[in-house]
BAFI-3210 file (N, C-alpha, C; in Angstrom, 3 decimals, decimal comma, padded with zeros to 6 digits):
// residues 73
n [1|2|3|4|5|6|7|8|9|10|11|12|13|14|15|16|17|18|19|20|21|22|23|24|25|26|27|28|29|30|31|32|33|34|35|36|37|38|39|40|41|42|43|44|45|46|47|48|49|50|51|52|53|54|55|56|57|58|59|60|61|62|63|64|65|66|67|68|69|70|71|72|73]
n.u [000,832|002,012|003,639|001,711|000,552|002,691|002,874|000,430|000,881|002,891|001,448|000,180|002,176|003,465|001,660|001,776|004,466|004,585|003,594|005,591|005,893|005,891|005,395|005,774|005,818|005,273|004,383|002,535|-000,159|-001,514|-004,244|-005,187|-004,565|-002,833|000,132|001,496|003,899|003,771|005,820|008,130|006,674|004,142|004,088|003,648|001,403|-001,798|-003,870|-003,269|-004,533|-006,950|-005,983|-004,812|-007,026|-009,098|-007,713|-005,204|-006,003|-008,424|-007,606|-005,690|-007,284|-009,034|-007,348|-006,185|-008,078|-008,016|-007,115|-008,060|-007,923|-006,003|-003,398|-001,669|001,601]
n.v [-001,195|001,208|001,864|002,394|004,658|006,443|006,717|007,982|010,389|011,358|012,194|014,409|016,065|017,823|020,020|021,145|021,829|023,807|025,934|026,408|024,543|021,237|017,693|015,067|011,597|010,334|008,256|005,181|003,858|000,776|000,910|002,436|005,115|007,788|009,529|012,608|015,125|018,470|020,603|023,359|026,199|025,313|024,476|026,588|027,764|029,285|028,004|025,355|023,207|022,941|022,294|019,869|018,231|018,565|018,271|016,585|014,361|013,576|012,736|010,737|008,864|008,194|006,905|004,954|002,982|001,799|003,644|005,584|008,141|011,189|012,726|015,603|015,998]
n.w [000,000|000,667|-001,504|-003,475|-002,367|-002,464|-005,260|-005,750|-004,383|-005,995|-008,181|-007,199|-006,335|-008,383|-008,614|-006,063|-005,989|-007,922|-006,539|-004,774|-002,766|-001,251|-000,655|001,663|002,392|005,563|007,266|007,137|008,577|009,855|010,148|008,094|008,172|006,878|007,163|006,445|005,506|004,875|003,049|002,463|000,926|001,486|004,131|005,916|005,006|005,159|003,878|003,891|005,292|003,951|001,426|002,082|002,891|000,885|-001,438|-001,399|000,335|-000,890|-003,484|-002,863|-001,471|-003,496|-005,333|-003,757|-002,194|000,359|002,152|004,889|006,044|005,688|007,330|008,522|009,763]
ca.u [000,000|002,884|004,073|000,558|000,385|003,774|002,487|-000,641|001,510|003,634|000,487|-000,183|003,402|003,738|000,816|002,330|005,770|004,352|003,347|006,752|005,816|006,073|004,777|006,524|005,128|005,937|004,018|001,265|-000,556|-002,307|-005,669|-005,533|-004,211|-001,603|000,709|002,343|004,443|003,801|007,083|008,282|005,625|002,923|004,148|003,110|000,282|-003,084|-004,769|-002,704|-005,495|-007,900|-005,232|-004,630|-008,281|-009,846|-006,838|-004,371|-006,769|-009,399|-006,915|-005,087|-008,370|-009,566|-006,391|-005,876|-009,298|-007,767|-006,792|-009,219|-007,714|-004,644|-003,131|-000,412|002,384]
ca.v [000,000|002,379|002,187|002,999|006,009|007,255|007,023|008,978|011,663|011,829|012,868|015,661|016,834|018,950|021,175|021,751|022,404|025,057|026,984|026,511|023,574|019,820|016,800|013,831|010,554|010,092|006,948|004,574|002,989|-000,373|001,245|003,264|006,518|008,175|010,746|013,305|016,416|019,504|021,331|024,559|027,207|024,666|024,231|027,698|028,355|029,194|027,137|024,002|022,189|022,732|021,559|018,505|017,472|018,592|017,908|015,408|013,232|013,145|012,007|009,518|007,914|007,762|005,991|003,874|002,918|001,339|004,797|006,136|009,570|011,706|013,709|016,312|015,943]
ca.w [000,000|000,744|-002,865|-004,142|-001,813|-003,050|-006,644|-005,672|-004,010|-007,167|-009,053|-006,539|-006,086|-009,295|-008,287|-004,849|-006,316|-008,666|-005,549|-003,890|-001,673|-001,571|000,308|001,857|003,145|006,837|007,805|006,762|009,676|009,427|010,190|006,941|008,396|006,187|007,742|005,490|005,939|003,845|003,203|001,655|001,102|001,995|005,576|006,690|004,272|005,856|003,114|003,849|005,736|002,864|000,408|002,575|002,918|-000,365|-002,550|-001,158|000,859|-001,895|-004,549|-002,314|-001,193|-004,789|-005,956|-002,808|-001,393|001,731|002,979|005,601|006,239|005,529|008,372|008,461|011,009]
c.u [000,876|003,332|002,941|000,350|001,458|003,434|001,383|-000,059|002,307|002,724|000,133|001,005|003,634|002,905|001,340|003,647|005,630|004,128|004,478|006,742|006,109|005,384|005,650|005,708|005,924|005,659|002,691|000,920|-001,478|-003,802|-006,092|-005,264|-002,857|-001,137|001,694|002,865|004,439|005,052|007,100|007,174|004,353|002,922|003,547|001,888|-001,024|-004,090|-004,323|-003,685|-006,537|-007,225|-005,109|-005,913|-008,974|-009,009|-006,150|-005,213|-007,746|-008,740|-006,323|-006,166|-008,979|-008,657|-006,041|-007,048|-009,109|-007,470|-008,079|-009,122|-006,252|-004,471|-001,776|000,301|003,458]
c.v [001,258|002,828|002,867|004,440|006,938|007,651|008,067|010,349|012,239|012,553|014,260|016,625|017,993|020,203|021,895|022,455|023,697|026,230|027,100|025,547|022,172|019,002|015,565|012,875|010,266|008,677|006,495|003,589|001,889|-000,077|002,180|004,742|006,782|009,485|011,330|014,594|017,350|020,350|022,555|025,553|026,612|024,533|025,365|028,347|028,207|028,286|025,675|022,919|021,911|021,950|020,097|017,697|017,418|018,206|016,585|014,210|012,693|012,288|010,702|008,465|007,369|006,705|004,795|003,761|002,457|002,485|005,367|007,649|009,917|012,821|014,346|016,217|017,014]
c.w [000,000|-000,653|-003,649|-003,667|-002,373|-004,488|-006,683|-005,330|-005,175|-008,154|-008,517|-006,477|-007,059|-009,000|-007,047|-005,155|-007,112|-007,723|-004,532|-002,726|-002,146|-000,484|000,437|002,720|004,405|007,317|007,213|007,866|009,149|009,382|009,054|007,114|007,738|006,787|006,742|006,122|004,728|004,095|002,296|001,962|001,693|003,521|006,393|006,061|005,043|005,138|003,152|004,303|004,659|001,729|000,810|002,441|001,561|-001,578|-002,321|-000,717|-000,193|-002,977|-004,038|-002,056|-002,489|-005,422|-005,077|-001,845|000,052|002,694|003,581|005,743|006,002|006,540|008,163|009,802|010,986]
res [m|k|e|q|i|e|k|a|l|d|k|i|r|p|a|l|q|r|d|g|g|d|i|e|l|v|d|v|e|e|n|g|v|v|k|v|r|l|t|g|a|c|s|g|c|p|m|s|q|m|t|l|k|q|g|v|e|r|i|v|k|q|l|v|p|e|v|k|t|v|e|s|v]
***
């Protein structure tokens, strides 16, 4: 599952990088919780939670149905 999540993040990454940010996978828990770290401009952006939930989580869950939620650490 971790490899599938990395591939999903690779699809999202270019959009984040265009805005000066990036995303890295920190952990995948057995219960379907994915932990990521937003870096660069994304780490301090006031819109980062919306990006995480409406962008990252939506796409990751769509591509990897086993994922229950995506959390920022």
